[in-house]
N, C-alpha and C positions, 0 to 999 in steps of 0.2 A: 624488676619493678613489681611483677605479680607477687612473688613470694614475700617481699618485704612490706608492700603497701596494701595489696588487695586480698591476699589469702586470709589474713585475720578478719577482714570484713565479711568474707564468705562464711567463716566459722561463726561470726556473730549472727548471721541470718538464722542459724539453727538454735540460737539462744534467744530469739525473739526480737533482735535489733534490725533496724533498717540500715541500708547502706547505699551510698551513691558514689560513683567514680565519674568525674567530669573532665573532659579534655577541652581545653580552650587555647586558642592561639591563632597566629596568622597562617595563611595559605602556605603549604609546603613545610610546615614546622613538624609534621609527623603525627598529627592527631589520628588520622584514619589508620595509619600503620600501627600505632601504639594500641589503639582501642580494638583493632581487629575487625573493622567494618568495611575493609576493602578486600577484594578478591583478586588474586594473581594466579592465573593458570588453574583456577578451580580450587586453589589451596588458600587457607585462611589462617592467619596467626594473630596473636594479640591478646589483650586483656579479656575481652568479652568471651571469645572461644575458650580460654582457659577457665574462666568463671563457670561457663556452662559445663565443661568437663568435670570440674570439681563438684559442682552442685549435684549433677546426676550421679556421680560416684558416691557421694555422701547419702543421697536419697536411696540409692541401691542398698546401702548397708543398714539403713534405718527403716525401710519400707514395711518391715514386719512389725515394727513397734509403733509407728506413727503414720497417719494418712496425710499425704501431701497433695496440695492443689497448687499448680503453678499457672500464673497468668502473665503474659508478656505484653508490654506496650513499647513502642519505639517512636520517639518524637524527635524532631529537629527544631531548634530555635535559630532562626535566621532573621537578622534585622528586627528583633523584638516580635516576630511572628512565630507562633508555635504551630508546627505542621505535624500531622499524624501520618507517619510513614507506613502504617499497617492498615490504613483505611481502604477497604476493598472497593468503595464507591469512588475513590479518587482515580482520575485518569490523567496521564501526562499530556501536556500541551506544548506547542513549540516554544522556543526561547522567547522571553520577553525582551523589551528594549534594553534592560539593564544587564542582559547576558545570562540571566538565571532561567532555568526551565521552571515552569510553574506547575501548579496543581489546580485542577478544577474539582471542587467537592460538590456534593449534592446540594442543590439550592435549599435554603432554609436551615441547613445544618449549623448549629451554633459553633462558634470558634472554641478551640480547646483553651481551658483556663487552668493554670496551676493554682491550687487552693490548699489551704491547711484546714483540717477539720477541727472541731472543738477539742478533740483529744490529742491533737498534735500530729496527726497523720497527713502527709503530703499526698494529694491526689491530682490526677490529670483529668479533670472533669471534661467529658466529651471525647476522650481519646478511645481508640479501639483497644480492647483487651482480648487477647487470644489465649484460650486455655490450651496448655501443652502438657503432654504426659511423657514425652520422650525427648532425648537429645536431638534426634533427627527433626522433630517438629519445631523445636526451639531454633535449630540452625536454619530451618526454612524461613522462620520469621526474621531472623537476622539478615538472611540473604534478601528477602523481599524488601525490608526496610532500607537496606544498604543500596539497593538498586533504585529506590524511590527518592534518594537524597537529591537536593538541589545541586546543580552543576553550574559552572561558570564563575565569574568573579565580578565584584563591584569595582568602582574606581580605585579603591584601596585594596581590599582583600575580601575573600569569601571567608567570613568568620562564623562558620556554623558551629553550634554546640550540640553534641549528640549525647543522648542518654538512653539507656534501655532500663526499664523498670521491671524488676523481678519481685514478685511477692509470693509468699507461701503461707498457708494456713495450717498451723500445727494443731 
């Protein structure tokens, strides 16, 4: 799946294009495994870790020609609520009545909003952006966000949608 569907999107990033890969589906359908946001015995596989490896490999070959800045955001959309999984001010709280672990954010912090700017750029207004310079730093963001995801299930299914937003300034 990575080679056929995602690798061309990563190549497009270096040509100035934006790309999004979204996993959507019922609990147990393989979203976490496919995207690579789950950890098993400290080992991680999936689309996002492969993107990270290719991204830093290409940056390594081009870093003498172009300056790169990478910023990572990690959000979860669950029941139409957008949650910032990299927000350092968030703290876990016990499970709520519906079986989900919740997040308490800093009082007065506005909710994250997905917006489109006048020039067509999609932004996550209010989300945490972490500047990263190495694969290790980006992997730490992925791990932190993965551990912050909601757990539990609703009466039907836990249908969380995960996205990790990468941007580079050429």
